[in-house]
DONUNU-316594 format. One record per residue (C-alpha): x, y, z. Coordinates in steps of 0.1 Angstrom, whole numbers, plus 2048, in hexadecimal, padded with zeros to 3 digits. Layout:
! residues N
XYZ...
END
This chain:
! residues 276
8008038038108207F980F8378137F885381980C87981B80088B83A7F88B182E8088C78457F38E684F8099068507E791B8577F892187881992886F81593F85182095B86483D94C87484793D84F84796484385D96D86287395285887A95883287F97D83E8929738568AB9608398A497D81D8B49968398D297A83F8D797A81A8D799E8138ED9A78338FF98683F9059968608E09958658E596C86B9049708819049608A59099858B38EF9948A28D39798AB8DE9778D08D999E8D48B699A8C28AF97E8DD8B99988F48A09AF8E58819998E688898890E87099F91A85499990485A9758FD85696F92383398392082B96F90082E94D91881295992E7FE9699147FE94A9017F193591F7D295191F7CB94A8FA7CC9248FC7A992691679A93F8FE7A695F9107B897D90A7CB9949227D89B79157E29BF9388019B09388199D292F80A9E694780D9C59628319CB9588369F29638209EC9838399D098C8559DF98584C9FE9988469EA9B98649D89B58789F89B1866A059D186F9E79E78969E29D88A2A069D588CA1F9E8885A05A068A79F4A068959D0A038AC9B19F88AA9AF9D489B98C9D487C99C9EC8749B69D08779999B78609809C584799F9CB8479A99A983F98699E8289859B98149A19B081299998D8059789967E998C9AA7E29A298B7DA9849757C89729927B09919947AC98E96F7A596C97278997098D77C98D97C77797595C77195496775A95E98774A97E98174697595B75599694976799492978C98E92B78C9AF91177B9BF92F78B9B094D7B39B89417A69D793079E9E29547BC9D39647D69E39497C8A089537C89FD9787EA9F39797F4A0F95E7E6A279787F5A1999981BA12987815A3C98280CA449A7824A309B483EA3C9A1831A5E9A4841A68980862A5E98B87DA4197B889A299958ADA249938CCA189A48CB9F29A58E49DA9B08FA9C799A8EF9A39A98CB9B09A08D89BC97B8E89999788C898A9638C79A894E8EB9B09448FC99194991097693991095393B93794E94994C94692E93394B91292196B8FF9039599088ED97491C8DE9669408B89749388B89629138BF9409248A594694188F94F92489792C91489291C93587092993F86891D91C8728FB91F85F8F994583F90692D8418F09128428D492D8238DF94280F8E99248198C29128188AE9308098B694D7E38BB9567E48E29587EB8E29347D38CA9247B98D893B7C08FB92A7C18ED9087A08DF9107918FC91E79A90D8FF78F8F28E576B8F18F77639019177448F292274E8CF91A76A8D39317538E194A7418C09467598AA94675F8B396A77F8CE96A77B8EB97C77C90295F7799229737999199897AD91396A7A69309587B09449777D09369767D593A9547D496095A7E795E97980194E96580196994C7FF97F96B82296B97983696D95282F99495583E99A97685698396B85D99994D85E9B895F87C9AB9728909A39578889C59458939D59658AF9C696A8B99CB9438B19F39468BB9F996889CA0D96C875A0897785FA23965838A2696283AA2794384AA059398389E9928825A009108129EA8F38259CA9018099BA9048059BD8DD8259B58D78219968EC8009888DA81098D8B882F97C8C68129618CD7FE9628AF8229608978289428AC80993289E7F19368BA7D09408AC7BB95C8BC7A095B8A278B93E8B578B9548D677E9738C57679638B475A9528D275496F8EB7459848CA72996C8C37289688ED72098E8EE70E9908CE6F39758DD6F498B8FE6E79AB8E96C89958D9
END
């Protein structure tokens, strides 16, 4: 028997394919573009967005959206700066506080969406405004600078004996952990299930509200981690940090093959039905 050739569905990867072709074209036009040094430089520039995209991806898998992550980056950075620079707290305390505050912002989003049935766009839009306003208020229009070399290590240092920045290694490790969790742990399976058919997932006995809330918590957690990397790179925390980062993170997910259309259609259909 002749083996049937499997058709490869490239519909989800079209943007990625265009990006790869573009990179090849740029390398041919300018060989320095494809050099190791330039590739490392590009990875350094996208580390913060890449970490944000991890959390946003998890939310999109549930059929939701999170447009608050950019403002949460600014808010958590200011909180960390206040603790470390202005109050003399140990670096690790500030880092943990930033990550926990980010997770708390995400949890708030998740509760508003899963328990109070707000639309994800509306709930995260509200958080975007609140977090940005809180960052402006706490910073009082000032930039917080003066972090220790130990704190800045993750943002500016290289792996000893190599030219590979620590932040890139950290980002890669995060992606490996997320890949394992989403592919092999029940959390990942439940998230995919909720995005595929929320009602069927609920009827199968899975606590949908819990896992939707956890998805937004993860998104906020990633925003807190991204804030730590950003502040360490810039040696400053600013209330204007993270502007439009949410759009960059969502675009990164789409380019990587994640579909947003199903979520938008589903929530659009619900809104139309309620208005009838």
